[in-house]
C-alpha positions as CSV (number, residue, x, y, z in Angstrom):
1,X,-87.9,9.2,-59.9
2,X,-84.3,10.3,-59.1
3,X,-81.4,8.0,-58.3
4,X,-80.9,10.0,-55.0
5,X,-84.5,9.4,-53.9
6,X,-85.1,7.2,-50.9
7,X,-86.1,3.6,-51.6
8,X,-89.3,4.3,-49.6
9,X,-90.6,6.0,-52.8
10,X,-90.6,2.6,-54.5
11,X,-93.9,0.7,-54.6
12,X,-93.8,-2.2,-52.1
13,X,-91.0,-0.7,-49.9
14,X,-92.2,0.8,-46.7
15,X,-90.4,2.3,-43.8
16,X,-90.0,-1.1,-42.0
17,X,-88.5,-2.7,-45.2
18,X,-86.3,0.3,-45.7
19,X,-84.7,-0.3,-42.3
20,X,-83.8,-3.8,-43.4
21,X,-82.3,-2.5,-46.6
22,X,-80.2,-0.1,-44.5
23,X,-78.4,-3.1,-43.1
24,X,-77.2,-3.8,-46.6
25,X,-76.0,-0.2,-47.0
26,X,-79.0,0.6,-49.3
27,X,-80.8,3.9,-48.7
28,X,-81.4,5.4,-52.1
29,X,-82.8,4.1,-55.4
30,X,-79.3,4.4,-57.0
31,X,-77.8,2.3,-54.2
32,X,-80.4,-0.3,-54.8
33,X,-79.7,-0.7,-58.5
34,X,-76.0,-0.8,-57.7
35,X,-76.6,-3.7,-55.3
36,X,-75.4,-6.2,-57.9
37,X,-75.9,-9.9,-57.8
38,X,-73.0,-11.8,-56.2
39,X,-73.5,-14.5,-58.9
40,X,-76.1,-16.5,-60.8
41,X,-77.8,-19.8,-60.7
42,X,-78.7,-21.8,-63.7
43,X,-81.9,-23.9,-64.0
44,X,-80.2,-27.2,-65.1
45,X,-81.8,-30.3,-66.5
46,X,-83.6,-32.4,-63.8
47,X,-81.5,-35.3,-62.4
48,X,-82.4,-38.7,-61.1
49,X,-83.2,-39.0,-57.4
50,X,-80.5,-41.7,-57.0
51,X,-77.8,-39.3,-58.1
52,X,-78.5,-36.5,-55.6
53,X,-75.8,-35.5,-53.1
54,X,-76.2,-33.4,-49.9
55,X,-75.4,-29.7,-50.3
56,X,-76.2,-29.4,-54.0
57,X,-79.0,-27.4,-55.6
58,X,-80.8,-29.7,-58.0
59,X,-84.1,-30.2,-59.9
60,X,-85.9,-33.6,-59.9
61,X,-88.9,-34.6,-62.0
62,X,-91.4,-37.1,-60.6
63,X,-94.8,-38.1,-59.3
64,X,-96.1,-37.2,-55.9
65,X,-96.7,-40.5,-54.1
66,X,-98.6,-39.1,-51.0
67,X,-100.6,-36.1,-50.1
68,X,-98.6,-33.2,-48.5
69,X,-99.2,-32.9,-44.8
70,X,-98.1,-30.7,-41.9
71,X,-95.9,-32.1,-39.1
72,X,-97.8,-31.7,-35.8
73,X,-96.0,-29.6,-33.2
74,X,-93.2,-28.5,-35.4
75,X,-92.2,-24.9,-34.5
76,X,-91.4,-24.0,-38.1
77,X,-94.7,-25.4,-39.3
78,X,-93.1,-27.9,-41.7
79,X,-95.0,-29.4,-44.6
80,X,-93.7,-32.7,-46.1
81,X,-94.5,-34.6,-49.3
82,X,-92.8,-37.4,-51.2
83,X,-91.9,-37.6,-54.9
84,X,-90.8,-40.7,-56.9
85,X,-89.0,-41.2,-60.2
86,X,-87.6,-44.4,-61.8
87,X,-84.5,-44.4,-59.6
88,X,-86.0,-43.8,-56.1
89,X,-88.1,-41.7,-53.7
90,X,-87.3,-38.4,-52.0
91,X,-88.9,-36.4,-49.2
92,X,-89.8,-32.7,-49.9
93,X,-89.9,-30.2,-47.0
94,X,-91.3,-26.6,-46.8
95,X,-91.3,-24.4,-43.8
96,X,-94.0,-21.8,-42.8
97,X,-95.7,-22.3,-46.2
98,X,-99.2,-23.8,-45.6
99,X,-100.4,-22.6,-49.0
100,X,-98.0,-25.2,-50.6
101,X,-100.5,-28.1,-49.9
102,X,-102.9,-26.7,-52.5
103,X,-100.1,-27.0,-55.2
104,X,-99.4,-30.6,-54.6
105,X,-102.0,-33.0,-56.1
106,X,-101.1,-36.7,-55.7
107,X,-100.3,-38.5,-58.9
108,X,-99.3,-35.4,-60.8
109,X,-95.9,-35.2,-62.5
110,X,-94.0,-32.0,-61.4
111,X,-90.5,-30.6,-61.3
112,X,-89.1,-29.7,-57.9
113,X,-85.9,-27.6,-57.5
114,X,-84.2,-27.0,-54.2
115,X,-81.2,-27.6,-51.9
116,X,-80.5,-31.3,-51.0
117,X,-80.1,-31.9,-47.3
118,X,-79.0,-35.1,-45.5
119,X,-80.8,-36.6,-42.5
120,X,-78.6,-39.6,-41.6
121,X,-78.6,-41.8,-44.7
122,X,-81.7,-40.2,-46.1
123,X,-81.9,-37.2,-48.4
124,X,-84.6,-34.6,-48.7
125,X,-85.2,-31.5,-50.8
126,X,-85.5,-28.3,-48.7
127,X,-88.0,-25.5,-49.6
128,X,-88.1,-26.6,-53.3
129,X,-89.6,-24.5,-56.0
130,X,-92.5,-26.2,-57.9
131,X,-92.9,-26.2,-61.7
132,X,-95.0,-28.0,-64.3
133,X,-92.9,-29.6,-67.0
134,X,-93.6,-26.9,-69.5
135,X,-92.9,-24.0,-67.0
136,X,-89.6,-25.5,-66.1
137,X,-88.6,-25.9,-69.8
138,X,-89.2,-22.2,-70.2
139,X,-86.9,-21.4,-67.3
140,X,-84.0,-23.6,-68.6
141,X,-82.2,-20.8,-70.3
142,X,-82.8,-18.2,-67.7
143,X,-80.6,-17.2,-64.8
144,X,-81.4,-16.5,-61.2
145,X,-79.5,-13.6,-59.5
146,X,-78.0,-14.4,-56.1
147,X,-77.9,-11.3,-53.9
148,X,-76.3,-10.5,-50.5
149,X,-79.3,-10.6,-48.1
150,X,-80.2,-9.9,-44.6
151,X,-82.9,-11.4,-42.3
152,X,-86.3,-10.3,-43.5
153,X,-85.4,-9.7,-47.1
154,X,-85.4,-12.5,-49.7
155,X,-83.7,-12.7,-53.1
156,X,-87.1,-12.5,-54.7
157,X,-88.0,-9.3,-52.8
158,X,-84.7,-7.7,-53.9
159,X,-85.3,-8.7,-57.6
160,X,-88.8,-7.3,-57.5
161,X,-87.7,-4.0,-55.9
162,X,-84.8,-3.6,-58.4
163,X,-87.2,-4.3,-61.3
164,X,-89.6,-1.5,-60.0
165,X,-86.7,0.9,-59.6
166,X,-85.4,0.3,-63.2
167,X,-88.8,1.1,-64.5
168,X,-89.0,4.3,-62.6
169,X,-85.5,5.9,-63.1
170,X,-83.6,7.3,-66.1
171,X,-80.0,6.1,-66.3
172,X,-78.2,8.5,-68.5
173,X,-75.8,7.3,-71.1
174,X,-72.4,9.0,-70.7
175,X,-70.1,6.8,-72.8
176,X,-69.2,8.4,-76.1
177,X,-71.1,6.7,-79.0
178,X,-67.8,6.2,-80.9
179,X,-66.3,4.3,-78.0
180,X,-69.4,2.3,-77.4
181,X,-69.5,1.2,-81.0
182,X,-65.7,0.5,-81.1
183,X,-66.0,-1.8,-78.1
184,X,-69.5,-3.2,-79.1
185,X,-71.0,-2.2,-75.7
186,X,-74.8,-2.2,-75.0
187,X,-76.5,0.9,-73.6
188,X,-75.9,1.5,-69.9
189,X,-79.6,1.3,-69.0
190,X,-79.9,-2.0,-70.9
191,X,-76.8,-3.4,-69.0
192,X,-78.4,-2.6,-65.6
193,X,-81.6,-4.4,-66.6
194,X,-79.8,-7.5,-68.0
195,X,-77.7,-7.8,-64.9
196,X,-80.6,-7.7,-62.5
197,X,-83.3,-9.3,-64.7
198,X,-81.3,-11.8,-66.7
199,X,-83.2,-13.6,-69.5
200,X,-80.2,-15.0,-71.5
201,X,-76.8,-16.1,-70.3
202,X,-74.9,-14.6,-73.3
203,X,-76.6,-11.2,-73.0
204,X,-76.0,-11.0,-69.3
205,X,-72.3,-11.7,-69.9
206,X,-72.3,-8.7,-72.3
207,X,-74.0,-6.5,-69.6
208,X,-71.3,-7.5,-67.1
209,X,-68.6,-6.7,-69.7
210,X,-70.0,-3.2,-70.1
211,X,-70.2,-2.3,-66.5
212,X,-66.9,-4.0,-65.4
213,X,-65.2,-2.0,-68.2
214,X,-66.5,1.3,-66.8
215,X,-65.5,0.4,-63.2
216,X,-61.9,-0.4,-64.4
217,X,-61.8,2.7,-66.6
218,X,-62.8,5.0,-63.7
219,X,-60.2,3.3,-61.4
220,X,-57.4,3.5,-63.9
221,X,-58.1,7.1,-64.8
222,X,-58.1,8.0,-61.1
223,X,-54.8,6.2,-60.6
224,X,-53.3,8.0,-63.6
225,X,-54.3,11.4,-62.2
226,X,-53.1,10.5,-58.8
227,X,-49.7,9.6,-60.2
228,X,-49.7,12.7,-62.5
229,X,-50.4,15.1,-59.6
230,X,-47.6,13.5,-57.6
231,X,-45.0,13.8,-60.4
232,X,-45.8,17.6,-60.6
233,X,-44.6,18.0,-57.0
234,X,-41.1,17.8,-55.6
235,X,-40.6,15.6,-52.5
236,X,-41.6,18.0,-49.7
237,X,-40.9,15.4,-47.0
238,X,-37.3,14.3,-47.4
239,X,-36.8,11.4,-45.0
240,X,-33.2,10.2,-44.5
241,X,-32.8,9.4,-40.8
242,X,-33.2,5.8,-39.7
243,X,-31.5,5.6,-36.3
244,X,-34.7,4.5,-34.6
245,X,-35.5,2.0,-37.3
246,X,-32.0,0.5,-36.9
247,X,-32.6,0.2,-33.1
248,X,-36.0,-1.4,-33.6
249,X,-34.4,-4.0,-36.0
250,X,-31.6,-4.6,-33.5
251,X,-34.1,-5.4,-30.7
252,X,-36.2,-7.8,-32.7
253,X,-36.0,-11.5,-31.6
254,X,-35.8,-12.5,-35.3
255,X,-34.1,-11.4,-38.5
256,X,-36.0,-9.9,-41.4
257,X,-36.5,-12.1,-44.4
258,X,-34.5,-11.2,-47.6
259,X,-37.8,-10.0,-49.1
260,X,-38.5,-7.7,-46.1
261,X,-35.0,-6.3,-46.4
262,X,-35.4,-5.7,-50.1
263,X,-38.7,-4.0,-49.7
264,X,-37.5,-1.8,-46.8
265,X,-34.6,-0.7,-49.0
266,X,-37.0,0.3,-51.8
267,X,-39.1,2.3,-49.4
268,X,-36.1,4.0,-47.9
269,X,-34.9,5.0,-51.4
270,X,-38.4,6.4,-52.2
271,X,-38.6,8.5,-49.0
272,X,-35.4,10.3,-49.8
273,X,-36.1,10.5,-53.6
274,X,-36.9,13.5,-55.8
275,X,-40.7,12.8,-55.8
276,X,-43.2,11.7,-53.2
277,X,-43.4,7.9,-52.9
278,X,-46.2,6.1,-54.7
279,X,-45.7,2.4,-53.9
280,X,-47.9,-0.7,-53.8
281,X,-46.7,-3.3,-51.4
282,X,-48.1,-6.7,-52.1
283,X,-47.3,-9.2,-49.3
284,X,-48.5,-12.7,-48.9
285,X,-50.5,-13.7,-45.8
286,X,-48.1,-13.6,-42.8
287,X,-45.1,-12.2,-44.8
288,X,-44.5,-9.4,-42.4
289,X,-45.9,-6.2,-43.9
290,X,-46.6,-4.7,-40.4
291,X,-43.0,-4.5,-39.4
292,X,-42.1,-2.8,-42.7
293,X,-44.8,-0.2,-42.2
294,X,-43.5,0.4,-38.6
295,X,-40.0,1.0,-39.8
296,X,-41.2,3.5,-42.4
297,X,-43.4,5.4,-39.9
298,X,-40.6,5.5,-37.3
299,X,-38.3,7.1,-40.0
300,X,-41.0,9.7,-40.7
301,X,-41.4,10.5,-37.0
302,X,-37.6,10.8,-36.5
303,X,-37.5,13.5,-39.2
304,X,-40.2,15.5,-37.3
305,X,-43.1,14.6,-39.7
306,X,-46.4,12.8,-39.0
307,X,-47.6,9.6,-40.5
308,X,-50.8,7.6,-40.5
309,X,-51.9,4.1,-41.1
310,X,-55.5,3.3,-42.2
311,X,-56.8,-0.2,-41.5
312,X,-60.0,-1.6,-42.9
313,X,-61.5,-2.8,-39.6
314,X,-61.6,-1.4,-36.1
315,X,-60.3,-4.8,-34.8
316,X,-57.2,-4.6,-37.0
317,X,-56.7,-0.9,-36.2
318,X,-56.7,-1.6,-32.5
319,X,-54.3,-4.5,-33.0
320,X,-51.9,-2.2,-35.0
321,X,-52.2,0.5,-32.3
322,X,-51.3,-1.8,-29.5
323,X,-48.2,-3.1,-31.4
324,X,-47.0,0.3,-32.5
325,X,-47.4,1.8,-29.0
326,X,-45.3,-1.1,-27.5
327,X,-42.6,-0.8,-30.2
328,X,-42.3,3.0,-30.3
329,X,-42.8,4.0,-26.6
330,X,-39.1,3.5,-25.8
331,X,-38.2,6.2,-28.3
332,X,-40.8,8.7,-27.1
333,X,-42.9,8.5,-30.2
334,X,-46.6,9.1,-29.4
335,X,-49.2,7.1,-31.3
336,X,-52.9,8.1,-31.4
337,X,-55.9,5.9,-32.3
338,X,-59.0,7.1,-34.3
339,X,-61.9,4.6,-34.6
340,X,-65.6,4.9,-34.7
341,X,-66.4,3.4,-31.3
342,X,-64.3,5.8,-29.3
343,X,-66.0,8.0,-26.7
344,X,-66.3,11.7,-27.5
345,X,-63.6,12.5,-24.9
346,X,-61.2,10.0,-26.4
347,X,-61.8,11.2,-29.9
348,X,-61.4,14.9,-28.9
349,X,-58.0,14.1,-27.3
350,X,-56.7,12.2,-30.3
351,X,-57.8,15.0,-32.7
352,X,-56.0,17.6,-30.6
353,X,-52.8,15.5,-30.4
354,X,-52.7,15.2,-34.2
355,X,-53.7,18.8,-34.9
356,X,-51.0,20.3,-32.6
357,X,-48.3,17.7,-33.6
358,X,-48.0,16.2,-30.2
359,X,-48.7,12.8,-31.7
360,X,-46.4,11.6,-34.5
361,X,-48.5,8.6,-35.8
362,X,-52.2,8.0,-36.2
363,X,-53.7,4.6,-36.5
364,X,-57.3,4.3,-37.5
365,X,-60.1,3.3,-39.8
366,X,-62.4,5.3,-42.1
367,X,-62.5,7.8,-39.2
368,X,-59.1,9.1,-40.3
369,X,-60.4,10.9,-43.4
370,X,-63.3,12.7,-41.8
371,X,-63.3,16.5,-42.1
372,X,-62.6,17.0,-38.4
373,X,-59.2,15.2,-38.6
374,X,-56.3,17.4,-39.4
375,X,-52.5,17.0,-39.1
376,X,-49.8,19.5,-38.3
377,X,-47.4,18.0,-40.8
378,X,-48.5,14.8,-42.5
379,X,-45.6,13.3,-44.4
380,X,-46.5,9.6,-44.9
381,X,-49.9,7.9,-45.6
382,X,-50.1,4.0,-45.3
383,X,-53.2,2.3,-46.4
384,X,-53.5,-1.3,-45.2
385,X,-55.6,-3.8,-47.1
386,X,-56.1,-1.3,-49.9
387,X,-58.8,-3.2,-51.7
388,X,-61.2,-2.2,-48.9
389,X,-60.9,1.4,-49.8
390,X,-61.7,3.3,-53.0
391,X,-59.4,5.8,-54.8
392,X,-61.6,8.7,-53.6
393,X,-61.1,7.7,-50.0
394,X,-57.3,7.5,-50.4
395,X,-57.4,11.0,-52.1
396,X,-59.3,12.4,-49.1
397,X,-56.6,11.1,-46.7
398,X,-53.7,12.3,-48.9
399,X,-55.4,15.7,-49.1
400,X,-54.8,16.2,-45.3
401,X,-51.2,16.9,-46.1
402,X,-49.1,18.7,-48.8
403,X,-48.6,15.7,-51.2
404,X,-47.3,13.2,-48.6
405,X,-45.7,9.9,-49.4
406,X,-48.2,7.1,-50.1
407,X,-47.6,3.4,-49.4
408,X,-50.5,1.0,-50.2
409,X,-50.4,-2.5,-48.7
410,X,-52.3,-5.5,-49.6
411,X,-52.3,-9.2,-48.6
412,X,-54.7,-10.0,-51.5
413,X,-52.4,-11.5,-54.2
414,X,-53.3,-10.5,-57.7
415,X,-51.7,-12.3,-60.7
416,X,-48.7,-10.2,-61.7
417,X,-50.0,-9.5,-65.3
418,X,-53.3,-8.1,-63.8
419,X,-51.5,-6.2,-61.1
420,X,-49.4,-4.5,-63.8
421,X,-52.5,-3.4,-65.6
422,X,-54.2,-2.1,-62.4
423,X,-51.2,-0.4,-60.8
424,X,-48.9,0.3,-63.8
425,X,-48.8,3.9,-62.6
426,X,-47.3,2.9,-59.2
427,X,-44.1,1.3,-58.1
428,X,-44.8,-2.3,-57.0
429,X,-42.9,-4.2,-54.2
430,X,-43.5,-7.9,-53.4
431,X,-43.1,-9.6,-50.1
432,X,-43.1,-13.2,-51.5
433,X,-41.2,-14.9,-48.6
434,X,-42.5,-16.2,-45.3
435,X,-40.6,-16.1,-42.0
436,X,-38.4,-19.2,-41.6
437,X,-40.0,-20.2,-38.3
438,X,-43.5,-20.6,-39.8
439,X,-44.8,-24.2,-40.0
440,X,-46.7,-25.0,-43.2
441,X,-50.5,-25.2,-42.6
442,X,-51.7,-28.8,-43.2
443,X,-54.6,-28.6,-45.7
444,X,-57.1,-31.2,-46.9
445,X,-60.1,-31.2,-49.2
446,X,-63.0,-33.4,-48.0
447,X,-66.6,-34.2,-48.7
448,X,-69.6,-34.5,-46.4
449,X,-68.8,-38.1,-45.5
450,X,-65.7,-36.8,-43.6
451,X,-67.9,-34.8,-41.2
452,X,-67.7,-37.3,-38.2
453,X,-63.9,-37.5,-38.5
454,X,-63.7,-33.7,-38.7
455,X,-65.9,-33.3,-35.6
456,X,-63.6,-35.7,-33.6
457,X,-60.6,-33.8,-34.7
458,X,-62.1,-30.5,-33.5
459,X,-62.9,-32.0,-30.2
460,X,-59.3,-33.2,-29.8
461,X,-57.8,-29.7,-30.7
462,X,-60.2,-28.0,-28.4
463,X,-59.4,-30.4,-25.6
464,X,-55.7,-29.4,-26.1
465,X,-56.7,-25.8,-25.4
466,X,-56.6,-24.6,-29.0
467,X,-59.2,-22.5,-30.8
468,X,-61.1,-23.0,-34.1
469,X,-62.5,-20.9,-36.9
470,X,-65.4,-22.2,-39.0
471,X,-66.2,-20.2,-42.2
472,X,-69.5,-20.3,-44.0
473,X,-70.5,-18.5,-47.2
474,X,-73.8,-17.3,-45.9
475,X,-75.3,-15.6,-42.8
476,X,-78.6,-17.4,-42.7
477,X,-80.4,-20.0,-44.7
478,X,-81.4,-18.7,-48.1
479,X,-84.1,-19.8,-50.6
480,X,-82.7,-22.7,-52.6
481,X,-79.1,-21.3,-52.6
482,X,-76.5,-23.9,-52.0
483,X,-74.2,-23.2,-49.0
484,X,-73.8,-23.6,-45.3
485,X,-74.9,-20.6,-43.1
486,X,-73.4,-19.4,-39.8
487,X,-76.7,-19.7,-37.8
488,X,-77.3,-23.4,-38.6
489,X,-73.7,-24.3,-38.5
490,X,-73.3,-22.9,-35.0
491,X,-76.3,-24.8,-33.8
492,X,-75.0,-28.1,-35.2
493,X,-71.6,-27.6,-33.5
494,X,-73.3,-27.0,-30.2
495,X,-74.8,-30.5,-30.5
496,X,-71.5,-32.2,-31.2
497,X,-69.0,-30.3,-29.1
498,X,-68.7,-30.2,-25.3
499,X,-71.3,-27.9,-23.6
500,X,-68.5,-26.0,-21.9
501,X,-67.1,-24.9,-25.3
502,X,-68.3,-21.3,-26.0
503,X,-69.3,-20.9,-29.7
504,X,-70.2,-17.6,-31.2
505,X,-71.1,-16.3,-34.7
506,X,-69.7,-13.3,-36.5
507,X,-70.8,-11.6,-39.7
508,X,-70.7,-8.3,-41.5
509,X,-74.3,-7.2,-40.7
510,X,-73.5,-7.0,-36.9
511,X,-72.8,-3.6,-35.4
512,X,-69.2,-2.5,-35.2
513,X,-69.3,-2.7,-31.4
514,X,-70.7,-6.2,-31.4
515,X,-68.0,-7.4,-33.9
516,X,-65.3,-5.9,-31.9
517,X,-66.5,-7.5,-28.7
518,X,-66.7,-10.9,-30.3
519,X,-63.2,-10.7,-31.9
520,X,-61.7,-9.4,-28.7
521,X,-63.2,-12.3,-26.7
522,X,-61.9,-14.7,-29.3
523,X,-58.4,-13.2,-29.2
524,X,-58.5,-13.6,-25.3
525,X,-59.6,-17.2,-25.6
526,X,-63.0,-16.7,-24.0
527,X,-64.7,-17.8,-27.2
528,X,-63.3,-21.1,-28.4
529,X,-65.1,-21.6,-31.7
530,X,-65.9,-18.7,-34.0
531,X,-68.4,-19.4,-36.8
532,X,-68.1,-16.6,-39.2
533,X,-68.5,-15.4,-42.8
534,X,-65.4,-14.0,-44.6
535,X,-65.5,-10.9,-42.4
536,X,-62.5,-12.5,-40.6
537,X,-60.5,-12.6,-43.8
538,X,-58.9,-9.4,-42.6
539,X,-58.8,-9.9,-38.9
540,X,-57.0,-10.0,-35.6
541,X,-53.9,-12.1,-35.0
542,X,-54.9,-15.1,-32.8
543,X,-51.8,-17.4,-32.4
544,X,-53.8,-19.9,-30.4
545,X,-56.3,-20.5,-33.3
546,X,-54.9,-23.6,-35.0
547,X,-57.8,-25.0,-37.1
548,X,-59.9,-23.3,-39.8
549,X,-62.8,-25.2,-41.3
550,X,-64.2,-23.7,-44.6
551,X,-67.7,-24.9,-45.6
552,X,-68.6,-25.0,-49.3
553,X,-65.1,-24.1,-50.3
554,X,-66.1,-24.3,-53.9
555,X,-68.0,-21.1,-53.4
556,X,-64.8,-19.1,-53.0
557,X,-61.9,-18.1,-55.3
558,X,-58.6,-19.7,-54.5
559,X,-57.0,-16.4,-53.4
560,X,-59.9,-15.9,-51.0
561,X,-59.4,-19.4,-49.6
562,X,-55.6,-18.7,-49.2
563,X,-56.5,-15.5,-47.3
564,X,-58.8,-17.3,-45.0
565,X,-56.3,-20.1,-44.4
566,X,-53.8,-17.4,-43.3
567,X,-56.0,-16.8,-40.2
568,X,-54.3,-19.8,-38.6
569,X,-50.6,-20.7,-38.5
570,X,-49.8,-17.4,-36.7
571,X,-48.1,-19.1,-33.8
572,X,-45.6,-21.9,-33.1
573,X,-48.2,-24.7,-33.0
574,X,-49.0,-26.9,-36.0
575,X,-52.1,-25.5,-37.8
576,X,-54.7,-27.1,-40.0
577,X,-57.2,-26.1,-42.8
578,X,-60.1,-28.4,-43.6
579,X,-61.9,-27.5,-46.9
580,X,-65.4,-29.0,-47.2
581,X,-66.4,-29.4,-50.8
582,X,-70.2,-29.1,-51.1
583,X,-70.4,-31.0,-54.4
584,X,-68.6,-33.9,-56.1
585,X,-67.6,-32.0,-59.3
586,X,-64.2,-33.2,-60.6
587,X,-63.2,-29.8,-61.9
588,X,-64.0,-28.2,-58.5
589,X,-61.9,-30.9,-56.8
590,X,-59.0,-30.2,-59.2
591,X,-59.2,-26.4,-58.5
592,X,-59.3,-26.9,-54.7
593,X,-56.3,-29.3,-54.8
594,X,-54.1,-26.3,-55.9
595,X,-54.2,-25.3,-52.2
596,X,-52.7,-28.7,-51.2
597,X,-49.6,-28.0,-53.2
598,X,-49.1,-24.3,-53.5
599,X,-48.1,-22.2,-50.4
600,X,-47.4,-18.9,-52.1
601,X,-50.4,-16.6,-52.5
602,X,-48.9,-15.3,-55.7
603,X,-48.6,-18.8,-57.2
604,X,-52.2,-19.5,-56.2
605,X,-53.4,-16.3,-57.8
606,X,-51.7,-17.2,-61.1
607,X,-53.3,-20.7,-60.9
608,X,-56.7,-19.2,-60.1
609,X,-56.4,-17.1,-63.3
610,X,-55.5,-20.1,-65.3
611,X,-58.3,-22.3,-63.9
612,X,-61.1,-19.7,-63.5
613,X,-59.9,-17.5,-66.4
614,X,-61.5,-14.4,-67.8
615,X,-65.2,-14.9,-68.4
616,X,-65.8,-17.6,-65.8
617,X,-69.3,-16.5,-65.3
618,X,-70.9,-18.6,-62.6
619,X,-70.2,-19.0,-58.9
620,X,-69.9,-16.2,-56.4
621,X,-67.8,-13.2,-57.3
622,X,-64.4,-13.1,-55.5
623,X,-65.2,-11.7,-52.1
624,X,-63.4,-8.4,-51.3
625,X,-61.8,-8.4,-54.8
626,X,-60.6,-4.8,-54.7
627,X,-63.0,-2.0,-54.2
628,X,-65.2,-2.7,-57.2
629,X,-69.0,-3.2,-57.0
630,X,-69.4,-5.5,-59.9
631,X,-66.0,-6.1,-61.7
632,X,-63.9,-9.1,-60.8
633,X,-60.2,-8.8,-61.6
634,X,-59.8,-12.4,-62.7
635,X,-63.2,-13.0,-64.4
636,X,-63.2,-9.6,-66.1
637,X,-59.5,-9.6,-67.1
638,X,-60.4,-8.8,-70.7
639,X,-62.4,-5.8,-69.7
640,X,-59.5,-4.6,-67.5
641,X,-57.1,-4.9,-70.5
642,X,-59.5,-2.9,-72.7
643,X,-59.9,-0.2,-70.2
644,X,-56.1,0.0,-69.7
645,X,-55.6,0.4,-73.4
646,X,-58.3,3.2,-73.7
647,X,-57.0,5.2,-70.7
648,X,-53.4,5.0,-72.1
649,X,-54.6,6.5,-75.4
650,X,-55.8,9.7,-73.7
651,X,-53.6,12.8,-73.8
652,X,-52.8,14.4,-70.4
653,X,-55.3,17.1,-71.1
654,X,-58.1,14.6,-72.0
655,X,-57.3,12.5,-69.0
656,X,-57.5,15.5,-66.7
657,X,-60.8,16.7,-68.3
658,X,-62.4,13.3,-68.0
659,X,-61.2,12.9,-64.4
660,X,-62.6,16.3,-63.4
661,X,-65.9,15.2,-65.0
662,X,-65.9,12.1,-62.9
663,X,-65.2,14.0,-59.7
664,X,-68.0,16.5,-60.5
665,X,-70.5,13.6,-60.9
666,X,-69.3,11.7,-57.9
667,X,-72.5,12.5,-56.0
668,X,-74.4,10.4,-58.5
669,X,-74.8,6.8,-57.5
670,X,-74.6,5.0,-60.9
671,X,-71.3,3.4,-61.8
672,X,-69.1,5.7,-63.9
């Protein structure tokens, strides 16, 4: 079987199931085996029933005290049973699983593992797995992969399909044997198997080390070649005029921060320098990257060149488009929009405006680097939230001009030591200062017993006319995986908030049109409470949203939490961030408390590196952590360092030859 074959060729995957996999971006066998686990669960030692806490995933060992029985009239066909150990008794619940009753003889000692749920003062175990004592002992050292899922596909189904695929395909080994031995790497095919079908924690760590190294190696090699190609070219777009930029600054109702002034000066210097600009702009949440990009693009337009800004989401692209239009219309600078949901007529008009030079600036999403998009004279490319795009995508966009200037912007703070490893071939600017008029966001870390107080607080803020974000780690309830999901969370909120309050859900598996509609309604204030996954991490500016509640905060990296917190505090009102900790672990509490003290995303990133550190294996991989499929910059910092060293050892000729080999094989779907 070939990596490019459709997953329908796999045993057990029919046309209907393939449609579900398409929602996860999986069409081919290669894409399936590159659908890596987001993390892993251990099978820990069973605990006493009296020590259970709501929200945790635990195993208990005890005797069944009563026969399992169905609950009459229950829509989800619930089966209940009870188990007892020396410390107490616990209810067990299964949904739509009538076969379970045959596995539950009264008086037998068994191990049950599942998610603990609270029903008032009473706890119960939801959809627990059932093991004999011996069977559970055998699982104690194993790991359970946690995959991103969609409705209709379970984690077990993904594991089974991947296992079948790995037995059917040949994954060629392309790393030189000398390098593999020097770095003590396992074979590529073995690494894939150990990541998807883990049998031992230490071996799985080695598999992740192998693949994360290759992702970093490819990224760093591409960055090196990008820089090398730029340095071979003279600056073909000398940009010196800044009359319009000065007028824009003079009309602003505020003064730029010292950091914004410094960064703007660095960009101005690049645009008029000997070589095309290659600069990374790291700006903390709310630090004012947009105005800096506006000034740069206005200078480009004043010189008679074109510029473009690529945003990761249509919502954000439309927000930028509206702002740029408003700011540049007085100077006669035309701005065009290019996004996926445009009508054919709108798209045709925008393409014509850019092709003939009538429009000086294009704002868009991935639609910008499609073949049909051409510019008359593209002099400046700005990529917003760069971690959402790969190097190849940036190269496609740059290729629409004759070596234009490149400014990459990111609000995702990376520890400086790691940023230097990743982007050592680029100039780096930092926006590490927030505007003076921003009120600090009041933040608290709480446990489940704070829930009634939090509900009252939400009712008060909503009564005052404000809006609320609620962030959950999952889209829907998942088999024994700890974490709140948007569907159940929204239902619960509808029971505790006023009926007139409109509550909607948002997640990445919705269509683009549906996501845009919901975000626009939230921005207009029609939707008052938005229950979402981290899809809003890069989202629209809603000054009236003053509260963000983050469920199972322990499931996210500190930098991701800081990004999410930055969705509020965009206006003049006091804003709040409530972090619900789903477990009582002291180390988790200590890690989350960093957000109570540190306000700077860069300080938080450094602390995240110190606390999580390279090799922190468990928990969910940092969401949106650059454009890597498996590698995590913090967890795999050692692999990043090794890849950096090896790329640096290559001669220019060797680097170019390896890069050309990568480009030639870019149609293959296996990493590297």
